[in-house]
C-alpha positions, 0 to 999 in steps of 0.5 A, a space after each residue: 448511490 451517494 455516499 454519506 459524509 459519516 460513512 467511511 471508505 475502505 481500501 484493502 491492497 494485497 501485494 505479493 513480492 519477494 521483498 515485501 518487508 522492504 516495501 512495507 518499510 517504505 509505508 511506515 508513515 503512510 498506511 497501516 499494513 501487515 506482512 504474512 508469516 512468510 514475509 511474502 505478502 504485504 497487506 495494506 489497509 486505508 480508510 478515509 471519510 470520502 472517495 476524494 480522500 481515499 483516492 489521494 491516499 491511494 495515489 500516495 501509497 502507489 507512488 511510494 510503492 512504485 518508487 520503492 520497487 524501482 529502488 529495490 530493482 536497482 540491486 537486482 531482479 525484483 519482479 515477482 
């Protein structure tokens, strides 16, 4: 199926992490996000007009999250 240019492509990502607020802070300028009431789950939403654009946004989002997770790991165990 071919995507029409007027259609929007959406990406929803759910990240469970004990330091979700810190990960969320790293996304302040990158994406729309929410934290659950207990601050353990980060919900990220992205939208773009094409698959190519959503892929670029996904790559940027993941690079930021990975870098943040590595920095958080320097201070102690962050694997959850």
